[in-house]
C-alpha positions in Angstrom: 0.0 0.0 0.0 1.3 3.4 -0.9 0.2 4.9 2.5 2.3 2.6 4.7 4.6 5.4 5.6 1.8 7.4 7.2 1.1 4.6 9.6 4.8 4.2 10.4 5.0 7.9 11.3 1.8 7.8 13.4 3.0 4.7 15.3 6.3 6.4 16.0 4.5 9.5 17.3 2.3 7.3 19.5 5.4 5.5 20.9 7.0 8.8 21.6 4.0 10.2 23.4 3.7 7.2 25.6 7.4 7.0 26.4 7.4 10.7 27.3 4.2 10.7 29.4 2.2 12.8 27.0 -1.3 11.2 27.4 -3.2 14.0 25.5 -0.9 13.7 22.5 -1.1 9.9 22.7 -4.9 10.1 22.6 -4.9 12.4 19.6 -2.5 10.2 17.7 -4.7 7.1 18.5 -7.7 8.9 17.1 -5.7 10.1 14.1 -4.6 6.5 13.4 -8.2 5.3 13.5 -9.3 8.1 11.2 -6.4 7.4 8.8 -7.3 3.7 8.7 -10.9 4.4 7.7 -10.2 7.2 5.3 -7.3 5.5 3.5 -9.3 2.3 3.2 -12.0 4.3 1.4 -9.6 6.1 -0.8 -7.5 3.1 -1.6 -9.7 0.0 -2.0 -8.0 -3.4 -2.1 -6.4 -4.2 -5.4 -8.0 -6.8 -7.6 -5.7 -9.2 -9.4 -5.3 -8.5 -13.1 -6.8 -11.0 -15.5 -3.3 -12.3 -16.3 -2.8 -13.0 -12.6 -5.9 -15.1 -12.1 -5.9 -18.9 -12.7 -8.3 -20.3 -15.3 
């Protein structure tokens, strides 16, 4: 998926917030992760295999 880097960055931010006792930031990042998952799933639906990739 071309959006993997977004999730990597958000997970890094969440880890940072938790390690540094920043609960409000952690909460916002958790909500942002959830929103990103939903929104990106809508914008980037699962790829269907091309006809040449399917078995006959």
